[in-house]
TINUFI-628609 format. One record per atom (N, C-alpha, C): residue number from 1; residue in one letter; y, x, z. Coordinates in steps of 0.02 Angstrom, whole numbers, plus 50000, padded with zeros to 5 digits. Example, Ala and Ser with C-alpha at 12.3 -4.5 7.8 and 13.67 -1.06 7.14 Angstrom:
<atoms>
<atom 1,A,<49716,50660,50390>>
<atom 1,A,<49775,50615,50390>>
<atom 1,A,<49835,50660,50390>>
<atom 2,S,<49888,50642,50354>>
<atom 2,S,<49947,50684,50357>>
<atom 2,S,<50002,50645,50394>>
</atoms>
This chain:
<atoms>
<atom 1,M,<42906,51643,50133>>
<atom 1,M,<42953,51668,50044>>
<atom 1,M,<42973,51740,50056>>
<atom 2,T,<42964,51776,50031>>
<atom 2,T,<42973,51844,50026>>
<atom 2,T,<43067,51853,49986>>
<atom 3,S,<43089,51894,50023>>
<atom 3,S,<43151,51924,49998>>
<atom 3,S,<43160,51946,49922>>
<atom 4,S,<43222,51907,49888>>
<atom 4,S,<43234,51942,49830>>
<atom 4,S,<43287,51962,49800>>
<atom 5,S,<43328,52003,49756>>
<atom 5,S,<43381,52029,49759>>
<atom 5,S,<43405,51980,49702>>
<atom 6,A,<43462,52011,49692>>
<atom 6,A,<43506,51988,49637>>
<atom 6,A,<43482,51950,49573>>
<atom 7,D,<43430,51989,49552>>
<atom 7,D,<43398,51974,49473>>
<atom 7,D,<43326,51948,49485>>
<atom 8,E,<43315,51928,49543>>
<atom 8,E,<43245,51904,49578>>
<atom 8,E,<43244,51828,49597>>
<atom 9,P,<43263,51779,49544>>
<atom 9,P,<43285,51699,49582>>
<atom 9,P,<43225,51701,49632>>
<atom 10,P,<43240,51652,49671>>
<atom 10,P,<43174,51634,49720>>
<atom 10,P,<43127,51602,49693>>
<atom 11,G,<43060,51616,49689>>
<atom 11,G,<43005,51594,49658>>
<atom 11,G,<42976,51615,49611>>
<atom 12,D,<43015,51681,49587>>
<atom 12,D,<43007,51731,49530>>
<atom 12,D,<42958,51780,49534>>
<atom 13,L,<42936,51804,49594>>
<atom 13,L,<42872,51833,49607>>
<atom 13,L,<42807,51796,49604>>
<atom 14,L,<42768,51865,49561>>
<atom 14,L,<42718,51823,49549>>
<atom 14,L,<42677,51798,49599>>
<atom 15,T,<42684,51829,49658>>
<atom 15,T,<42633,51802,49717>>
<atom 15,T,<42650,51725,49743>>
<atom 16,D,<42727,51711,49706>>
<atom 16,D,<42721,51645,49734>>
<atom 16,D,<42702,51576,49687>>
<atom 17,Q,<42676,51615,49651>>
<atom 17,Q,<42673,51581,49578>>
<atom 17,Q,<42584,51540,49606>>
<atom 18,D,<42573,51492,49569>>
<atom 18,D,<42497,51457,49574>>
<atom 18,D,<42438,51524,49566>>
<atom 19,P,<42398,51515,49612>>
<atom 19,P,<42352,51572,49616>>
<atom 19,P,<42297,51570,49548>>
<atom 20,H,<42298,51505,49547>>
<atom 20,H,<42274,51509,49455>>
<atom 20,H,<42280,51506,49409>>
<atom 21,A,<42340,51512,49421>>
<atom 21,A,<42391,51523,49324>>
<atom 21,A,<42359,51584,49298>>
<atom 22,D,<42371,51571,49230>>
<atom 22,D,<42357,51642,49199>>
<atom 22,D,<42396,51685,49200>>
<atom 23,P,<42382,51750,49217>>
<atom 23,P,<42432,51795,49226>>
<atom 23,P,<42474,51817,49163>>
<atom 24,V,<42434,51824,49110>>
<atom 24,V,<42507,51814,49047>>
<atom 24,V,<42546,51769,49040>>
<atom 25,E,<42524,51719,49052>>
<atom 25,E,<42578,51658,49060>>
<atom 25,E,<42651,51672,49111>>
<atom 26,V,<42612,51676,49158>>
<atom 26,V,<42658,51704,49211>>
<atom 26,V,<42694,51755,49200>>
<atom 27,A,<42680,51802,49182>>
<atom 27,A,<42705,51873,49149>>
<atom 27,A,<42754,51846,49091>>
<atom 28,K,<42744,51833,49037>>
<atom 28,K,<42782,51775,48999>>
<atom 28,K,<42859,51743,49031>>
<atom 29,Q,<42840,51700,49072>>
<atom 29,Q,<42892,51661,49128>>
<atom 29,Q,<42946,51714,49137>>
<atom 30,I,<42912,51769,49168>>
<atom 30,I,<42961,51813,49216>>
<atom 30,I,<43002,51844,49142>>
<atom 31,I,<42968,51863,49096>>
<atom 31,I,<43017,51911,49043>>
<atom 31,I,<43061,51880,49029>>
<atom 32,L,<43061,51799,48996>>
<atom 32,L,<43089,51763,48984>>
<atom 32,L,<43162,51741,49014>>
<atom 33,R,<43138,51734,49062>>
<atom 33,R,<43169,51734,49116>>
<atom 33,R,<43229,51791,49152>>
<atom 34,Q,<43208,51855,49118>>
<atom 34,Q,<43240,51920,49117>>
<atom 34,Q,<43298,51911,49072>>
<atom 35,L,<43259,51897,48998>>
<atom 35,L,<43316,51911,48942>>
<atom 35,L,<43349,51846,48958>>
<atom 36,S,<43356,51782,48969>>
<atom 36,S,<43410,51750,48965>>
<atom 36,S,<43482,51767,49028>>
<atom 37,H,<43443,51806,49054>>
<atom 37,H,<43490,51851,49087>>
<atom 37,H,<43533,51889,49055>>
<atom 38,S,<43511,51961,49035>>
<atom 38,S,<43530,51993,48987>>
<atom 38,S,<43509,52034,48916>>
<atom 39,P,<43496,52063,48878>>
<atom 39,P,<43460,52093,48839>>
<atom 39,P,<43414,52145,48891>>
<atom 40,K,<43365,52176,48873>>
<atom 40,K,<43331,52235,48905>>
<atom 40,K,<43288,52240,48847>>
<atom 41,T,<43251,52323,48868>>
<atom 41,T,<43215,52344,48850>>
<atom 41,T,<43164,52340,48847>>
<atom 42,R,<43115,52340,48837>>
<atom 42,R,<43033,52350,48826>>
<atom 42,R,<43026,52369,48901>>
<atom 43,H,<43031,52433,48894>>
<atom 43,H,<43035,52479,48977>>
<atom 43,H,<43048,52449,49018>>
<atom 44,Q,<43130,52419,49008>>
<atom 44,Q,<43154,52388,49105>>
<atom 44,Q,<43111,52313,49103>>
<atom 45,L,<43079,52285,49040>>
<atom 45,L,<43068,52224,49072>>
<atom 45,L,<42992,52251,49107>>
<atom 46,A,<42948,52321,49061>>
<atom 46,A,<42888,52331,49098>>
<atom 46,A,<42902,52347,49166>>
<atom 47,Q,<42972,52378,49193>>
<atom 47,Q,<42950,52410,49259>>
<atom 47,Q,<42955,52325,49306>>
<atom 48,V,<43004,52276,49272>>
<atom 48,V,<43019,52203,49313>>
<atom 48,V,<42948,52190,49333>>
<atom 49,L,<42905,52191,49289>>
<atom 49,L,<42830,52164,49290>>
<atom 49,L,<42796,52199,49332>>
<atom 50,A,<42812,52261,49348>>
<atom 50,A,<42759,52312,49386>>
<atom 50,A,<42770,52289,49453>>
<atom 51,K,<42861,52284,49451>>
<atom 51,K,<42870,52271,49534>>
<atom 51,K,<42865,52213,49554>>
<atom 52,R,<42823,52141,49506>>
<atom 52,R,<42809,52106,49518>>
<atom 52,R,<42726,52087,49544>>
<atom 53,N,<42704,52145,49554>>
<atom 53,N,<42631,52150,49529>>
<atom 53,N,<42585,52135,49490>>
<atom 54,V,<42617,52121,49416>>
<atom 54,V,<42582,52079,49345>>
<atom 54,V,<42543,52140,49349>>
<atom 55,S,<42476,52131,49342>>
<atom 55,S,<42430,52187,49305>>
<atom 55,S,<42454,52212,49251>>
<atom 56,P,<42435,52273,49233>>
<atom 56,P,<42457,52306,49175>>
<atom 56,P,<42436,52267,49109>>
<atom 57,D,<42364,52257,49096>>
<atom 57,D,<42326,52206,49059>>
<atom 57,D,<42383,52154,49033>>
<atom 58,A,<42404,52111,49095>>
<atom 58,A,<42428,52053,49090>>
<atom 58,A,<42501,52062,49041>>
<atom 59,A,<42537,52130,49071>>
<atom 59,A,<42610,52140,49062>>
<atom 59,A,<42590,52168,48990>>
<atom 60,A,<42565,52193,48969>>
<atom 60,A,<42546,52247,48902>>
<atom 60,A,<42536,52170,48862>>
<atom 61,A,<42497,52125,48857>>
<atom 61,A,<42479,52065,48817>>
<atom 61,A,<42546,52023,48820>>
<atom 62,A,<42586,52024,48867>>
<atom 62,A,<42648,51974,48852>>
<atom 62,A,<42716,52005,48824>>
<atom 63,L,<42702,52075,48844>>
<atom 63,L,<42759,52106,48823>>
<atom 63,L,<42750,52107,48742>>
<atom 64,D,<42679,52114,48716>>
<atom 64,D,<42670,52111,48640>>
<atom 64,D,<42700,52056,48615>>
<atom 65,R,<42670,51998,48658>>
<atom 65,R,<42683,51926,48636>>
<atom 65,R,<42779,51937,48615>>
<atom 66,I,<42805,51943,48663>>
<atom 66,I,<42861,51929,48667>>
<atom 66,I,<42907,51952,48597>>
<atom 67,A,<42875,52038,48604>>
<atom 67,A,<42916,52079,48532>>
<atom 67,A,<42890,52049,48486>>
<atom 68,E,<42821,52017,48464>>
<atom 68,E,<42794,52006,48418>>
<atom 68,E,<42842,51929,48410>>
<atom 69,L,<42868,51879,48446>>
<atom 69,L,<42917,51826,48433>>
<atom 69,L,<42985,51856,48401>>
<atom 70,G,<43008,51911,48436>>
<atom 70,G,<43064,51947,48397>>
<atom 70,G,<43112,51961,48473>>
<atom 71,Y,<43069,51957,48530>>
<atom 71,Y,<43125,51936,48575>>
<atom 71,Y,<43137,52004,48617>>
<atom 72,I,<43094,52057,48585>>
<atom 72,I,<43118,52109,48628>>
<atom 72,I,<43113,52148,48569>>
<atom 73,D,<43172,52198,48557>>
<atom 73,D,<43180,52237,48505>>
<atom 73,D,<43215,52308,48533>>
<atom 74,D,<43195,52358,48521>>
<atom 74,D,<43218,52386,48575>>
<atom 74,D,<43282,52445,48526>>
<atom 75,A,<43263,52426,48472>>
<atom 75,A,<43303,52451,48420>>
<atom 75,A,<43401,52412,48404>>
<atom 76,A,<43371,52357,48402>>
<atom 76,A,<43422,52314,48413>>
<atom 76,A,<43448,52316,48462>>
<atom 77,F,<43426,52322,48498>>
<atom 77,F,<43454,52316,48584>>
<atom 77,F,<43515,52393,48580>>
<atom 78,A,<43465,52456,48574>>
<atom 78,A,<43499,52526,48547>>
<atom 78,A,<43566,52498,48514>>
<atom 79,R,<43551,52465,48461>>
<atom 79,R,<43630,52476,48417>>
<atom 79,R,<43676,52431,48436>>
<atom 80,A,<43651,52378,48490>>
<atom 80,A,<43698,52335,48518>>
<atom 80,A,<43746,52378,48577>>
<atom 81,W,<43694,52409,48599>>
<atom 81,W,<43722,52443,48664>>
<atom 81,W,<43780,52510,48645>>
<atom 82,V,<43765,52528,48589>>
<atom 82,V,<43805,52582,48555>>
<atom 82,V,<43874,52558,48537>>
<atom 83,E,<43856,52508,48506>>
<atom 83,E,<43926,52486,48470>>
<atom 83,E,<43969,52452,48536>>
<atom 84,S,<43934,52411,48585>>
<atom 84,S,<43987,52396,48632>>
<atom 84,S,<44016,52452,48670>>
<atom 85,R,<43974,52491,48704>>
<atom 85,R,<43988,52542,48749>>
<atom 85,R,<44048,52608,48713>>
<atom 86,H,<44033,52600,48651>>
<atom 86,H,<44087,52651,48595>>
<atom 86,H,<44122,52642,48607>>
<atom 87,R,<44136,52553,48588>>
<atom 87,R,<44202,52545,48578>>
<atom 87,R,<44241,52518,48617>>
<atom 88,S,<44213,52496,48681>>
<atom 88,S,<44248,52461,48731>>
<atom 88,S,<44255,52524,48785>>
<atom 89,R,<44198,52565,48791>>
<atom 89,R,<44213,52608,48855>>
<atom 89,R,<44240,52666,48837>>
<atom 90,G,<44227,52696,48747>>
<atom 90,G,<44245,52772,48728>>
<atom 90,G,<44195,52817,48740>>
<atom 91,L,<44139,52804,48766>>
<atom 91,L,<44099,52838,48783>>
<atom 91,L,<44061,52893,48700>>
<atom 92,A,<44054,52957,48730>>
<atom 92,A,<44038,52997,48689>>
<atom 92,A,<43975,53006,48657>>
<atom 93,Q,<43925,53025,48617>>
<atom 93,Q,<43849,53010,48594>>
<atom 93,Q,<43796,53040,48652>>
<atom 94,S,<43835,53096,48692>>
<atom 94,S,<43793,53115,48752>>
<atom 94,S,<43774,53063,48810>>
<atom 95,A,<43854,53039,48810>>
<atom 95,A,<43848,52978,48889>>
<atom 95,A,<43793,52920,48850>>
<atom 96,L,<43813,52900,48785>>
<atom 96,L,<43753,52848,48748>>
<atom 96,L,<43688,52866,48771>>
<atom 97,R,<43662,52925,48741>>
<atom 97,R,<43597,52954,48743>>
<atom 97,R,<43574,52957,48828>>
<atom 98,R,<43608,52971,48868>>
<atom 98,R,<43584,52977,48924>>
<atom 98,R,<43571,52900,48960>>
<atom 99,E,<43622,52846,48937>>
<atom 99,E,<43615,52775,48962>>
<atom 99,E,<43569,52758,48924>>
<atom 100,L,<43542,52762,48851>>
<atom 100,L,<43502,52717,48823>>
<atom 100,L,<43415,52760,48839>>
<atom 101,T,<43423,52824,48868>>
<atom 101,T,<43364,52863,48880>>
<atom 101,T,<43341,52828,48957>>
<atom 102,Q,<43398,52813,48991>>
<atom 102,Q,<43379,52789,49066>>
<atom 102,Q,<43355,52712,49078>>
<atom 103,R,<43369,52685,49001>>
<atom 103,R,<43340,52613,48991>>
<atom 103,R,<43290,52617,48951>>
<atom 104,G,<43242,52651,48942>>
<atom 104,G,<43182,52679,48929>>
<atom 104,G,<43187,52669,48824>>
<atom 105,V,<43226,52683,48802>>
<atom 105,V,<43222,52690,48725>>
<atom 105,V,<43207,52763,48712>>
<atom 106,D,<43155,52738,48662>>
<atom 106,D,<43146,52803,48645>>
<atom 106,D,<43182,52859,48595>>
<atom 107,R,<43164,52920,48634>>
<atom 107,R,<43229,52957,48604>>
<atom 107,R,<43217,52960,48532>>
<atom 108,D,<43185,52977,48496>>
<atom 108,D,<43176,52977,48429>>
<atom 108,D,<43232,52913,48383>>
<atom 109,L,<43226,52855,48446>>
<atom 109,L,<43265,52803,48422>>
<atom 109,L,<43321,52800,48444>>
<atom 110,V,<43326,52824,48487>>
<atom 110,V,<43421,52840,48512>>
<atom 110,V,<43439,52900,48466>>
<atom 111,D,<43411,52942,48435>>
<atom 111,D,<43434,52985,48386>>
<atom 111,D,<43480,52960,48323>>
<atom 112,E,<43417,52926,48329>>
<atom 112,E,<43439,52893,48242>>
<atom 112,E,<43494,52838,48254>>
<atom 113,V,<43478,52797,48312>>
<atom 113,V,<43551,52743,48306>>
<atom 113,V,<43589,52787,48326>>
<atom 114,L,<43621,52848,48374>>
<atom 114,L,<43672,52868,48363>>
<atom 114,L,<43682,52918,48295>>
<atom 115,L,<43656,52931,48263>>
<atom 115,L,<43669,52971,48208>>
<atom 115,L,<43712,52906,48139>>
<atom 116,E,<43664,52846,48153>>
<atom 116,E,<43688,52802,48101>>
<atom 116,E,<43763,52767,48117>>
<atom 117,S,<43775,52768,48191>>
<atom 117,S,<43826,52719,48232>>
<atom 117,S,<43879,52752,48276>>
<atom 118,V,<43886,52813,48281>>
<atom 118,V,<43943,52867,48294>>
<atom 118,V,<43940,52923,48257>>
<atom 119,S,<43997,52914,48228>>
<atom 119,S,<44013,52992,48185>>
<atom 119,S,<44047,53046,48216>>
<atom 120,V,<44051,53093,48211>>
<atom 120,V,<44103,53149,48220>>
<atom 120,V,<44188,53131,48232>>
<atom 121,E,<44198,53090,48177>>
<atom 121,E,<44278,53070,48167>>
<atom 121,E,<44276,53002,48213>>
<atom 122,S,<44227,52949,48212>>
<atom 122,S,<44238,52902,48268>>
<atom 122,S,<44232,52926,48353>>
<atom 123,E,<44187,52964,48347>>
<atom 123,E,<44204,53025,48428>>
<atom 123,E,<44271,53027,48447>>
<atom 124,H,<44288,53072,48391>>
<atom 124,H,<44361,53094,48387>>
<atom 124,H,<44408,53036,48391>>
<atom 125,E,<44417,53013,48354>>
<atom 125,E,<44447,52934,48349>>
<atom 125,E,<44460,52906,48440>>
<atom 126,A,<44395,52886,48456>>
<atom 126,A,<44381,52861,48527>>
<atom 126,A,<44411,52898,48587>>
<atom 127,A,<44412,52983,48580>>
<atom 127,A,<44425,53024,48634>>
<atom 127,A,<44514,53008,48642>>
<atom 128,A,<44511,53016,48579>>
<atom 128,A,<44629,53010,48548>>
<atom 128,A,<44640,52936,48580>>
<atom 129,A,<44595,52890,48573>>
<atom 129,A,<44627,52844,48604>>
<atom 129,A,<44637,52834,48663>>
<atom 130,L,<44566,52857,48693>>
<atom 130,L,<44562,52873,48778>>
<atom 130,L,<44623,52901,48805>>
<atom 131,V,<44639,52961,48778>>
<atom 131,V,<44680,53011,48818>>
<atom 131,V,<44757,52966,48771>>
<atom 132,D,<44775,52954,48736>>
<atom 132,D,<44845,52902,48723>>
<atom 132,D,<44856,52867,48775>>
<atom 133,K,<44788,52814,48810>>
<atom 133,K,<44797,52766,48849>>
<atom 133,K,<44812,52792,48911>>
<atom 134,K,<44788,52858,48923>>
<atom 134,K,<44811,52881,48992>>
<atom 134,K,<44864,52910,48983>>
<atom 135,L,<44877,52933,48940>>
<atom 135,L,<44958,52996,48950>>
<atom 135,L,<45001,52939,48965>>
<atom 136,R,<44986,52883,48938>>
<atom 136,R,<45052,52827,48941>>
<atom 136,R,<45076,52828,49024>>
<atom 137,S,<45042,52818,49061>>
<atom 137,S,<45041,52836,49135>>
<atom 137,S,<45068,52889,49179>>
<atom 138,M,<45078,52943,49119>>
<atom 138,M,<45065,52981,49160>>
<atom 138,M,<45141,53046,49145>>
<atom 139,S,<45192,53015,49137>>
<atom 139,S,<45262,53028,49123>>
<atom 139,S,<45289,53054,49175>>
<atom 140,G,<45315,53128,49179>>
<atom 140,G,<45345,53162,49218>>
<atom 140,G,<45270,53208,49248>>
<atom 141,V,<45208,53202,49223>>
<atom 141,V,<45161,53245,49252>>
<atom 141,V,<45163,53320,49221>>
<atom 142,A,<45170,53363,49234>>
<atom 142,A,<45163,53435,49200>>
<atom 142,A,<45086,53438,49169>>
<atom 143,D,<45103,53478,49085>>
<atom 143,D,<45044,53474,49043>>
<atom 143,D,<44999,53493,49072>>
<atom 144,D,<45004,53550,49122>>
<atom 144,D,<44940,53577,49142>>
<atom 144,D,<44894,53539,49194>>
<atom 145,V,<44935,53505,49216>>
<atom 145,V,<44895,53440,49269>>
<atom 145,V,<44864,53375,49212>>
<atom 146,A,<44925,53376,49169>>
<atom 146,A,<44901,53310,49117>>
<atom 146,A,<44839,53320,49099>>
<atom 147,T,<44828,53407,49051>>
<atom 147,T,<44775,53444,49043>>
<atom 147,T,<44699,53430,49080>>
<atom 148,R,<44719,53439,49137>>
<atom 148,R,<44657,53456,49194>>
<atom 148,R,<44630,53373,49208>>
<atom 149,R,<44666,53312,49219>>
<atom 149,R,<44654,53253,49209>>
<atom 149,R,<44616,53234,49145>>
<atom 150,L,<44657,53227,49101>>
<atom 150,L,<44629,53214,49041>>
<atom 150,L,<44561,53242,49019>>
<atom 151,V,<44546,53303,49030>>
<atom 151,V,<44507,53333,48997>>
<atom 151,V,<44440,53307,49055>>
<atom 152,G,<44456,53307,49122>>
<atom 152,G,<44390,53275,49163>>
<atom 152,G,<44371,53220,49144>>
<atom 153,M,<44433,53186,49134>>
<atom 153,M,<44425,53094,49114>>
<atom 153,M,<44364,53097,49039>>
<atom 154,L,<44377,53133,49014>>
<atom 154,L,<44327,53135,48924>>
<atom 154,L,<44266,53185,48956>>
<atom 155,N,<44270,53220,48990>>
<atom 155,N,<44183,53255,49036>>
<atom 155,N,<44172,53192,49061>>
<atom 156,R,<44206,53173,49105>>
<atom 156,R,<44139,53099,49126>>
<atom 156,R,<44129,53049,49071>>
<atom 157,K,<44162,53055,49013>>
<atom 157,K,<44130,52996,48958>>
<atom 157,K,<44082,53031,48926>>
<atom 158,G,<44069,53096,48928>>
<atom 158,G,<44019,53114,48906>>
<atom 158,G,<44067,53160,48832>>
<atom 159,Y,<44105,53183,48841>>
<atom 159,Y,<44132,53233,48790>>
<atom 159,Y,<44117,53294,48783>>
<atom 160,S,<44115,53344,48725>>
<atom 160,S,<44082,53404,48762>>
<atom 160,S,<44170,53436,48761>>
<atom 161,P,<44168,53493,48795>>
<atom 161,P,<44242,53519,48826>>
<atom 161,P,<44268,53553,48760>>
<atom 162,G,<44245,53568,48707>>
<atom 162,G,<44270,53575,48649>>
<atom 162,G,<44323,53532,48626>>
<atom 163,V,<44273,53461,48616>>
<atom 163,V,<44329,53413,48591>>
<atom 163,V,<44374,53390,48640>>
<atom 164,A,<44349,53373,48700>>
<atom 164,A,<44399,53352,48761>>
<atom 164,A,<44467,53402,48751>>
<atom 165,F,<44460,53465,48757>>
<atom 165,F,<44509,53504,48739>>
<atom 165,F,<44556,53489,48680>>
<atom 166,A,<44534,53489,48622>>
<atom 166,A,<44557,53489,48576>>
<atom 166,A,<44603,53440,48565>>
<atom 167,V,<44572,53370,48593>>
<atom 167,V,<44608,53292,48593>>
<atom 167,V,<44657,53307,48638>>
<atom 168,V,<44649,53334,48693>>
<atom 168,V,<44709,53323,48738>>
<atom 168,V,<44763,53372,48703>>
<atom 169,R,<44746,53434,48690>>
<atom 169,R,<44813,53477,48668>>
<atom 169,R,<44831,53439,48613>>
<atom 170,E,<44803,53413,48555>>
<atom 170,E,<44858,53385,48496>>
<atom 170,E,<44892,53328,48552>>
<atom 171,A,<44865,53282,48581>>
<atom 171,A,<44904,53238,48614>>
<atom 171,A,<44963,53251,48663>>
<atom 172,L,<44932,53313,48691>>
<atom 172,L,<45016,53340,48719>>
<atom 172,L,<45065,53360,48686>>
<atom 173,T,<45053,53406,48628>>
<atom 173,T,<45089,53430,48548>>
<atom 173,T,<45139,53384,48546>>
<atom 174,T,<45078,53303,48514>>
<atom 174,T,<45120,53264,48496>>
<atom 174,T,<45184,53220,48549>>
<atom 175,R,<45178,53214,48619>>
<atom 175,R,<45203,53189,48671>>
<atom 175,R,<45269,53223,48677>>
<atom 176,G,<45248,53303,48665>>
<atom 176,G,<45321,53350,48658>>
<atom 176,G,<45344,53374,48711>>
</atoms>
């Protein structure tokens, strides 16, 4: 038996399957098992199949069939990802773009989804909410120290320095 990681349940490797099994059917089973854990992009699933030594032809056939059935939809994945990560973590467009690109979503699709989902206003509101929340725990901290910490936090979340400084300056002015 080969060792497996957390996302590879025992018996999930292609080499553990019946040697006479149809490789496309085995690939479909691997894909469906992966999708039962969490949504994934076509690229992520192709990587899993490659790790499992599924032939490129069998992988492509299985991915095409599963996508045809509607279980793989990079556009829907990207929209849900952006909605979730922008709302819950307050990530800016640049951070969202990076995460989606790392997951293999096509750059044009990423740009399209970000354009329709994240406006300049919503990005500014998200940054302001993050700063307001963090600022509550910073009573007694000098403004220059607070500025450095808050701008750093926003930069790590993908906000440009211009947006970060503007939002922080506004929040500190309001704080008095």
